[in-house]
C-alpha positions as CSV (number, residue, x, y, z in Angstrom):
1,M,36.5,-38.8,23.0
2,K,35.7,-35.6,24.9
3,I,32.5,-35.7,26.9
4,G,30.5,-32.6,27.7
5,L,27.4,-31.8,29.8
6,I,24.3,-29.8,28.9
7,P,22.6,-27.7,30.1
8,V,24.1,-26.1,33.2
9,N,21.8,-23.0,33.0
10,V,18.3,-24.4,32.8
11,G,16.2,-25.4,35.7
12,V,18.8,-24.5,38.3
13,P,17.4,-23.4,41.7
14,N,20.1,-20.8,42.3
15,A,23.5,-19.6,41.2
16,E,25.3,-21.7,43.8
17,A,23.8,-24.9,42.4
18,M,24.6,-23.9,38.8
19,V,28.2,-23.2,39.6
20,G,28.5,-26.2,41.8
21,M,27.3,-28.4,39.0
22,A,30.0,-27.1,36.7
23,Q,32.6,-27.5,39.4
24,L,31.6,-31.1,40.0
25,A,31.6,-31.7,36.2
26,E,35.2,-30.5,36.1
27,S,36.3,-32.5,39.1
28,V,34.9,-35.8,37.8
29,G,36.2,-35.6,34.3
30,F,33.7,-33.8,32.0
31,E,35.7,-31.9,29.3
32,S,33.1,-29.1,28.9
33,V,29.8,-27.7,30.1
34,W,27.3,-26.1,27.7
35,T,24.2,-23.9,27.8
36,F,20.9,-23.5,25.9
37,E,19.5,-20.1,25.1
38,H,16.0,-18.7,25.0
39,A,15.4,-15.2,26.4
40,I,11.7,-16.1,26.8
41,V,9.6,-19.2,26.9
42,P,6.2,-18.4,25.5
43,L,3.2,-20.0,27.2
44,D,2.0,-21.0,23.8
45,Y,3.5,-20.6,20.3
46,Q,2.9,-21.5,16.7
47,S,6.5,-21.9,15.7
48,K,7.7,-25.5,15.4
49,Y,10.8,-26.6,17.2
50,P,12.6,-28.6,14.5
51,Y,14.3,-31.1,16.7
52,S,11.3,-32.7,18.4
53,P,8.5,-34.6,16.9
54,T,6.1,-32.6,19.1
55,G,7.3,-29.3,17.7
56,K,7.7,-28.1,21.2
57,M,10.9,-27.4,23.3
58,G,11.1,-29.3,26.6
59,V,11.3,-26.3,28.9
60,D,8.7,-25.2,31.4
61,P,8.0,-21.4,31.2
62,D,8.4,-21.3,35.0
63,A,11.9,-22.9,34.9
64,N,14.9,-20.7,35.6
65,F,16.6,-20.1,32.2
66,V,19.8,-18.2,33.0
67,D,21.3,-16.1,30.2
68,P,24.1,-18.3,28.8
69,L,26.9,-15.8,28.7
70,I,26.2,-14.6,32.3
71,A,25.9,-18.2,33.5
72,L,29.2,-19.2,31.9
73,T,31.0,-16.1,33.2
74,A,29.9,-17.2,36.7
75,V,31.2,-20.7,36.0
76,A,34.4,-19.4,34.5
77,A,35.2,-17.5,37.7
78,Q,34.8,-20.7,39.9
79,T,36.5,-23.3,37.6
80,K,40.0,-23.7,36.1
81,T,40.1,-26.1,33.2
82,I,36.7,-27.1,32.0
83,R,35.7,-25.7,28.6
84,L,32.6,-23.5,28.3
85,G,30.2,-23.6,25.3
86,T,26.9,-22.2,24.2
87,G,24.8,-24.8,22.5
88,V,23.6,-22.6,20.9
89,N,22.9,-18.9,21.2
90,I,20.5,-17.3,18.7
91,L,22.7,-14.8,16.8
92,P,20.3,-13.0,14.4
93,Q,18.0,-11.8,17.2
94,A,20.9,-10.2,19.1
95,N,23.1,-7.2,18.5
96,P,26.3,-8.5,16.9
97,L,28.5,-5.8,18.4
98,Y,27.5,-6.8,21.9
99,V,27.7,-10.5,21.1
100,A,31.3,-10.0,19.8
101,K,32.3,-8.0,22.8
102,Q,30.8,-10.3,25.3
103,A,32.2,-13.4,23.7
104,A,35.7,-12.0,23.5
105,S,35.4,-10.8,27.2
106,L,34.3,-14.3,28.3
107,D,37.2,-15.9,26.5
108,F,39.4,-13.3,28.2
109,V,38.2,-13.9,31.7
110,S,38.2,-17.7,31.3
111,N,41.7,-17.7,29.9
112,G,40.7,-19.1,26.5
113,R,38.1,-21.7,27.5
114,F,35.0,-20.4,25.7
115,E,33.4,-21.7,22.5
116,L,30.7,-19.6,21.0
117,G,28.0,-21.9,19.6
118,I,25.4,-20.0,17.5
119,G,22.4,-20.7,15.3
120,I,19.8,-18.8,13.3
121,G,16.9,-19.6,15.6
122,W,13.4,-21.0,15.0
123,L,11.1,-19.3,17.5
124,R,9.4,-16.4,15.7
125,E,7.7,-15.3,18.9
126,E,11.0,-14.7,20.5
127,F,12.3,-12.5,17.6
128,V,9.1,-10.5,17.9
129,A,9.6,-10.0,21.6
130,A,13.2,-8.9,21.0
131,G,12.1,-6.5,18.3
132,T,14.2,-8.1,15.6
133,P,12.9,-9.4,12.2
134,F,12.5,-13.1,11.8
135,E,12.8,-12.8,8.0
136,K,16.3,-12.8,6.5
137,R,17.7,-14.1,9.7
138,G,20.0,-16.4,7.8
139,A,21.5,-13.6,5.7
140,R,22.0,-11.5,8.9
141,F,23.6,-14.5,10.6
142,D,26.2,-14.9,7.8
143,D,27.0,-11.2,7.8
144,Y,27.2,-11.0,11.6
145,I,29.8,-13.8,11.8
146,Q,32.1,-12.1,9.2
147,A,31.7,-8.8,11.0
148,M,32.4,-10.2,14.4
149,R,35.6,-11.8,13.3
150,K,36.8,-8.4,12.4
151,I,36.2,-7.3,15.9
152,W,38.0,-10.3,17.3
153,S,41.0,-9.6,15.2
154,G,41.9,-6.7,17.5
155,E,42.5,-4.5,14.4
156,V,40.6,-1.5,13.1
157,V,37.1,-2.6,12.1
158,E,35.6,-1.7,8.7
159,H,32.4,-3.5,7.8
160,K,29.6,-2.0,5.9
161,S,26.7,-4.1,4.7
162,E,22.9,-4.2,4.4
163,Y,22.8,-4.9,8.2
164,I,25.9,-3.3,9.7
165,D,27.6,0.0,9.5
166,W,30.9,-0.2,11.4
167,S,33.9,1.9,10.7
168,G,37.1,3.2,12.4
169,F,37.1,1.5,15.8
170,K,38.8,-1.2,17.8
171,S,37.3,-3.4,20.5
172,K,39.6,-4.9,23.1
173,P,40.3,-7.4,24.6
174,A,40.6,-9.7,21.7
175,P,39.8,-13.3,22.5
176,V,42.7,-15.3,24.0
177,Q,42.2,-18.1,21.4
178,D,43.2,-17.4,17.9
179,P,41.3,-18.4,15.9
180,F,38.4,-17.9,18.3
181,P,36.2,-21.0,18.0
182,V,32.8,-20.4,16.5
183,V,30.5,-23.5,16.6
184,I,27.5,-23.5,14.3
185,G,24.5,-25.5,15.3
186,G,21.7,-27.1,13.4
187,T,20.8,-29.4,10.6
188,K,18.2,-27.3,8.7
189,G,18.4,-25.0,5.7
190,K,22.0,-23.8,5.0
191,A,23.5,-25.1,8.3
192,F,26.1,-27.2,6.6
193,E,27.1,-24.5,4.1
194,R,27.4,-22.0,6.9
195,T,29.5,-24.4,8.9
196,A,31.8,-25.1,6.0
197,R,32.2,-21.4,5.2
198,Y,32.3,-19.8,8.7
199,G,32.6,-22.4,11.4
200,N,35.4,-23.8,13.5
201,G,33.0,-26.5,14.7
202,W,29.5,-28.0,14.2
203,F,27.1,-28.7,17.0
204,A,24.8,-31.6,15.9
205,P,21.4,-31.8,17.7
206,T,21.1,-35.5,16.9
207,A,20.0,-38.4,19.0
208,S,21.9,-41.4,17.6
209,P,24.8,-42.4,15.3
210,D,22.2,-43.5,12.7
211,Q,20.7,-40.1,12.7
212,L,24.0,-38.4,12.5
213,A,25.6,-40.5,9.7
214,P,23.8,-39.0,6.7
215,L,24.3,-35.5,8.1
216,M,28.0,-36.0,8.2
217,G,27.8,-36.7,4.5
218,E,26.0,-33.4,4.0
219,L,28.8,-31.6,5.9
220,D,31.4,-33.4,3.9
221,A,29.7,-32.3,0.7
222,A,29.4,-28.7,1.9
223,C,33.1,-28.6,2.7
224,K,34.1,-29.9,-0.7
225,E,31.9,-27.3,-2.3
226,V,33.8,-24.4,-0.6
227,G,37.2,-26.1,-0.7
228,R,37.4,-26.7,3.0
229,D,39.0,-29.8,4.7
230,R,36.2,-31.3,6.8
231,A,38.9,-32.4,9.3
232,D,39.4,-28.8,10.2
233,I,35.9,-28.7,11.7
234,Q,35.4,-30.1,15.2
235,V,32.2,-32.0,15.4
236,T,30.2,-32.0,18.6
237,S,27.2,-34.2,18.8
238,M,24.4,-34.6,21.4
239,W,24.6,-38.0,23.0
240,F,22.0,-40.2,24.8
241,P,24.3,-42.9,26.3
242,N,23.5,-46.4,27.2
243,A,26.0,-47.1,30.0
244,A,25.6,-50.9,29.5
245,D,26.6,-50.6,25.8
246,L,29.1,-48.0,24.8
247,S,29.7,-49.3,21.2
248,D,28.1,-46.2,19.8
249,V,31.1,-44.2,20.9
250,E,33.3,-46.1,18.5
251,R,30.8,-45.4,15.7
252,Y,30.8,-41.6,16.5
253,T,34.6,-41.7,16.6
254,E,34.8,-43.4,13.1
255,M,32.5,-40.7,11.7
256,G,34.8,-38.0,12.9
257,V,33.0,-36.8,16.0
258,S,35.4,-35.4,18.6
259,R,33.0,-34.5,21.4
260,L,29.8,-36.0,22.8
261,V,27.6,-33.8,24.9
262,V,25.2,-35.5,27.3
263,M,21.9,-34.1,28.4
264,L,21.9,-33.9,32.2
265,P,18.4,-35.6,32.4
266,A,19.8,-38.5,30.4
267,L,22.1,-39.4,33.3
268,G,19.1,-40.7,35.2
269,K,16.5,-39.7,37.8
270,G,17.3,-38.8,41.4
271,N,20.2,-36.6,42.6
272,P,22.0,-35.0,39.7
273,A,25.3,-34.9,41.6
274,D,25.2,-38.6,42.3
275,N,24.3,-39.3,38.7
276,M,27.2,-37.3,37.4
277,K,29.6,-39.1,39.7
278,A,28.3,-42.5,38.6
279,F,28.4,-41.5,35.0
280,A,32.0,-40.4,35.3
281,E,33.0,-43.6,36.9
282,N,31.1,-46.0,34.7
283,V,31.3,-44.1,31.3
284,I,33.8,-41.3,31.1
285,S,36.6,-43.3,32.5
286,K,36.1,-45.8,29.7
287,V,35.7,-43.6,26.7
288,S,37.7,-40.4,27.3
């Protein structure tokens, strides 16, 4: 089982600490580091965060929330082997041309270590601030992925749709990885259909094997509907580990999960570096 760490870009006091965390993760055996994305954190909002019973995301507006692609570029420059993932970026509120260019460039400078995790978003207030429509974000998401893959091909791009008018250009560098891994996050709406149609991976924001199990069934059904082998999709799940009982790792493995991503606060209170080292010794060494 591959073990990742999230987030490396939130609540960090400075760039040195952020990069140092990723370097330590690499040295003690974490397979990957991941980021969250919000360009803004409203002081108050009416939108409901779908993965918390409170409807609120657990981020203080005063916390440093470094842009994921910039954070991972800094990490890429100071690491060698650890994989880099966004968990997840909000695609429909961004310009797909720039997302495609930046993602390919990050894969290029990291020598093929980047996985672009993307979702449709839920925070209407952020879309308003970005000047992008909240409505039809799912349709734009679907169109953007198909268009961005044309950019990543390195060939001449032709893509005309309701949302995009691209014609007669190339954008280099192409990603190092082929296919370039797109990880689709979420469990709501058409998340499973989108993953089956367009994803190389699925990022599951779940808290336990019991919560994940029925969702794996939905992913299986979506794959069958589009004629896709579910085994072709790498499943990454959030993990809240109990170091004294690692039996849930076997359950995740049996369900077809290939990566578990641990929340940094879930490693315990106190010094994060000490917690990461202890986790690596007591957990990663036993399950990876």
